[in-house]
N, C-alpha and C positions, 0 to 999 in steps of 0.2 A: 474550425476550417485547420486541417490542414496539407502539408505539401502535395499531396494526391489531390485532394478536391483543389487546393488553387490553381494547380500545374493543370487538371483537367478544364477549368475556368476560361484560364487562359488558350489554352488550345483549343478550344470550342470555339471562342471567340478570331482566333487567326485560322480556321477553318470556314468561318463565316457559320455556322451550326446554330452560334447566339451572337444576338446583339450586342453592342456596347451597352446599350442602355436595361437590356435582360443581365446583363453583366454588371452593373453598376448598382440594379437591385436588388442582387444574391450578394452583393457587400457593404448592401447600406446597414447591417450590426456585425460589418466585419470585426471590428473592436470589441465591440461589448454589447449586452443587452439591459437594458432596465425593467426588471420585474415591479418595481417599488418598494419589496421586501429583501431582494437581491441583485445584486449586476455581476451578470454572469458571464466570465472571461471568453469571449469566444476565440482571441488569439493566442490561448494560453499552448495547446498542442503545435500550432507552430512554432512557436517561440521555443520551446523544450523539450516537445518530442511527447507530450502527455499531457490530455485532457484534463479540466477542472475534475477537483473532487470534492462532492461535500460532506461538510463537518455538519453530523447531524444534531450532535447535543447543543441544545439552546434552540434550535427551531421547532417550531410546532410541525406535527404530521403534515399540516395542508402544507404550509410553506416548502416542506419538502419533496412534497409529491409533486408540487408545482415548478418546484428548479429541474425536478427529476422529468416531467412533460415535457418544460421547454428542448433540453439534453438528448430529446430524444425525435426531434427534430431533426439530430444534427449527427446523424449516425457513427457518434462513438459508442466507447465502452464506458460505462457512467460506472461510477464508484460511491457509495456514501458508509461513511463511517457515523459508529456511536449513537445507532438508531434504536429504536423500542420494537417491540412487534406491533404495538398502537401502528407506530408508524408506516409499519412495512405493511400493515392489511390497508391503509390509506393507498398506497402506493400501487399495489394491487388492483386498485379498482382502475387505475390506468395504463398499467404495464403489466398483463397475468404473466408476462416472461421474469420477471422479477426473479430474486432467489433473496433470501434470509438466511444468515450465519448466526442463529442465536448464542452461537457460544464467542465470537468475534463480534457481533453486534454491527456487521454489515449487510449490506443491499448491495446486488450487483446486478447489472443488466448489458449480457455480452449480444453487442449487435452487431461484431465483425470480428473475424480470425484473423489471428497477429502472428509472425514469425516468430517462433518461440527456439533460444538457441539450443545448441546441443546441450553445452553447461549448464549446469541448476545452482540455489541456491540452499546450503542445507538451514534449517530451522532448529536450534536444541534451548531445550527447555530445562533447567534446573528442577522443578515440581511441576505435577500436573496444577497446582494451585495459578502457576504463570501462563495456562493454557489461554486464556481470552485474550492477553496480548500476544500472545507470539501466532494464535489464528488470525486477529489484523492484519499482522505484519505476511503472512503465508496467501490469505486473501486479496492483501493489495498488489504480492507480487504474481500473482497468477492471472489477474484482472489485466496483469500490464504485459501478459504474455511470456513467464516462464514459467519451468519446470522446479517444483520445488520437494523437498525432501525434510520430512518432517521427523525430529530424534528426540523422544520426550522422557522428562522426570529422568533424569542422569546426574543431578546435581552434586554436591559434594558428601552428604550423606551419605550415599555410596558409588563413590569417583570409581570402582570398578565396573558399573552398567556401564558410563562413557567407552571406556576400554571399546568394550566389546563391539563397539560403534565405528570406532575408527576408520576403518577399513571405506566405509560409505562415507563419512563426513571428509576424508580428506580429496576425496574424487571432486568436490563442492569447486565452486568457482569464489564463491563469496559466503560467509556464514552470517547466521543471527543468532546471538546466544541471549535467551530472556534469563533472568535470575533476577526474584527478590532477596529479601533478607537481608544477609552481608555483600551479597553479590558476586561471591568468588567465581564460580563458572565460568565467566569471560578468560578471566586470567589463565586459568587452567587450559582451554583450548586454546588460546593465543599463544602459550608456549606449544604446542604439537603442531599446529598449520602451517601449513605456508600461502595461505589467503588473510586478505581483509578479512577481521571477524568486526560485527558492528552488536553492540553489547546493549540491553536494553534492562534498564531495571525497570524492577515493578512494584506496587505500594505495599505487596505481600509480605507479609510479616508481622510481631510483635511490638508492643509500643516503641523498643529501642531502633526500631528502623525508621520512625520519623515518616512511614509514608512512604517507603522508597528514598528516601534522601541517604541513606546509608550504603544502600546498595550503589545508587548514583555516586557517593563520594568515593566506594570502593573500587569500583570500575573506574572512575577517571585517575585515583592513583593508582591505575596498573601496571606492574613492572613491566609486563609483556609489553612487546613492541606488536606494531599494527592493529593497534586496537581503536574504534573509534566509539564513539558513546553519545546516543539519543536522550530524548528527555524522558522522566519518567511514565510508566504505560506509552510510549510512542511508539507502537507496532506499526500504526501508519509510515512513521517516518523511515523507521527502519525496512519495512518491503519499500521504501520507493528508491532509499538509495541504494540498496540492496539489485533493485532491478535496475537500475543507472548504470550498475558496475557490473552486472550481468551483461550487458546488450552494447557492450562498449567496443 
C-alpha cells in the first residue's frame, strides 16, 4: 500500500464506486501480513516511500519464493538480496519475469515504472574484486528508479585511471565508492568532488585487512569531508541511501 493506492481507495469510496465494507476488506491487511515464517510490512512504502526488501541470506528457497509470491499481489517492484541461483530457480516457478543478477546475487521483479530523476548516481570501484558489492548497490538504486553510471577498477594502485573518469563522475548527484584492502579510494574521491560520497568497505584483501575491518576503519577516519560509511559489504545500504539522496 502506497500513497497512490490509498488515495485511489479513498476516492473510490468518496465517489461511491466502492462500498465502505469493500474498502475495509482491502485494508484488512493494511499494516502487515503474517506468513508464519515471515511478517510482511505492507505499510512500509506508505511510511518511507520504498517497499520492503527481502534479505535472502539464511532463508530457504521456498521461504523467499513464498514472500515474493505474496508481494506479487501488491504490484510493487520487488528486490531480494543475497540469494542463490537455487533460490532464483524456485522463484521462476511462480514468477517467470524475475531477473537474477549473478554478480550482485539479487532477484528483481519490475511491476511498475517509476519516475527517474534527471540526475544520476555514480558507483566507483577500487578493483574488479569489489564488483559483487558494487553491483548490489547498483541493482538496488536502479530498481528504486535511479540512473546509475559505473566506473570500475580505478583504485589507488593506478590512480591515473580515476582522473580520466572525473568529467563523468563530477556530473553525478551522489557517489558510492566501493573499496577493500586499505579502503583509500573514498578519501581520494571525497577530495575531488562537491557531492556526497557513500563509502562501502568490502571484505576483499589479505590477512591484515581483517575481512574488511581495515577498510572500514580507514574510511571512518578519512580526513576528506562529506563522506559517510556503511557496513562492510553492504552494497544494498549504500544503494538505498544514494537513492534517497538522488530523489530528494
